[in-house]
N, C-alpha and C positions, 0 to 999 in steps of 0.2 A: 733464482731471483736473489741478487745480492743487494738487498735494501737494508741499510743499517736500522736496527730496531732493538727493542728490549722486550723480551718475554719474561714476565715476572710471576713466578709461581709462589704462592703464599698458602699457608695452612699449618696445622698442628704438626708436631714431631710424629713421624710414623704415618702421615697422611698419604704419602706416595709421591711427594714433590720431586725428590732426586731421581727416582725410577722414571717418572714421566719426563723429567728434564733430559735425561740421557736418551730416552726414546725419541724425543723431539729433535735433539741434536743429531742423532744418528741419521734420521730421515732427511734433515736439512743438508747434512754433509753429503749424503747420497745424491741429492739434487744439485750439488756443486756450490752450496752456500758456504760462506765463511762464518763460522760460529765460534763462540767461546762460552763454556759452561762455568758459571760462577756459583758454586755450591757453598752455602753458609757454613756447613761443618768443615769443609776443606779450607775455607778462608780462615776460620777460627783456629785451625791447627797451625797455620802459618803466622797469623796475627791475632794472638789470644786477646780476648776482651771478656768482660764480665757479663752478668745477666740482670743488672738493675735496669730500670726503664731507660735511664739516660745512656747507659752502655749499649743497650739493644738499639736505641735510636741511632746512636753514632755508628754502630756496625752496619745498619741498614743504609744509612746515608753514605758511608764509605763505599759500600758495594754498589749502591745506586749511582754514585758519581762515576765510578769506574765503568759501569755498564753504559752510562750516557756517553762517555768518551769513546768507548768501543763502537757504539752505534753511529756516532758522528764520523767514524772512519770506515763505515760500510760493513761492520761486523754485526751479526745478530747475537746479542748477549742474552743468554738464557740463564736466568737467576732463580735459584731454588733456596729460599730462606723462609723461616717461620715468619719473620717480619710481622710481629703481632699487633702493631699499632697503626691505625688508619692514617694518622698525621704524617708519620715518617714515609709510608708508602705514597701518600699524596705529594710529599716533597720530592720523592724520586720521580713520580709521574711528571711533575712540573719541569724537570730537567730534560726529559726525553721527548723528542719530536714524535716518535712512533713507540708507543708503550702499550703492551697488551698484558693486562693483569688477569692471571689465572688463579681462581680460588679453588684449591684442592680441599673440598669441603667434607672430607671423610670424618664421620662422627668420632668423638673422643673415645668411646668404648671400643671401637675398632682399632684406633691408634694404640690404645693400651694393650689390646690383644696382640698386636704386632710387636710392639716394644722391643725392637731389635737391639737398641742400645741399653735397655734396662732402666731408662730414665723414669718412666711412670712408676715402676715398682719401687725404685729408690725414693721417689717423692712421696708415695703412699706410706712408706715406712718412716718418713721424716728425715731421711738421710740427705735429701736434695731439696733445696729451696729455690724459688723463683722459676718453677717449671710452668711454661705457658699451658694454660688449660687446667692446671691444678691449683696453684696458689698465685699465679700471675694471669692477667686477663689476655684473651685473644679477641681482637676487634675484627669481626668479619668485614670484608670489603663491601662498601655500599654500592659500588658500580663496577664489578669485575666484567671483563669482556666475556668471560665464561666461568661457570662454576661446575666442578666435577667431583662427584662422590666416587672414589675409587673402589668402593664396595659394590657398586652397581654397574661397573663398566670395565672392560678389559684395558690393558695398557695400550694395545694397538688402537682401540676405538677412542680412548682418551687422547692419544697422540694425534690421531686424525682430526679430532674435534678441535684441538688446540691449533693445529696447522691450518685448518679451514678458517678459524677466527683470525689468526695471524695474517693469512693471505688476504683476507678481506680488509683488514686494518691497514696493511701496507699498500694496498691497491686503492684505498679510499672508499671501498664499498662499506655499507653499514654493517656493524657487528651486532650480534645478538647474544644475550646471556642464555646459557643452557644449563640444565641440571643433570 
């Protein structure tokens, strides 16, 4: 199904957004869909920006605009960004005809245990400021299409749940929030 749309994965660092995004992309590619994965870390590596609230909002808006343009051209844009603020996610939603917000709701203590990048440890030692969930807020989505705690579900089951919600969203069927 080549229906341009945006699948937006939001959650704390270490929640499993990128892993889930790659699994969703792989499955959609197997089905013959045109996809593009927009990962927040990869984009920051090419277009560095800071971590103040204004800089984070701008980063989300840039990625959201790009995703909306891809979707208008029949691409499924799969976006994995912390995107901590509700207002900037809602701004992106307003740009997109088909927008599926996935809240990767993994608890912070699990994210800290995973800490692949060492961010939480550095923040706890005072070496890193503005880490979402530590000294910067994360505003959980008020109306995600689905919420998934990756401690309670396999990558494959999470992928299938996202694809089910996405499929319903692009076909016009009602979507339901799950936990």
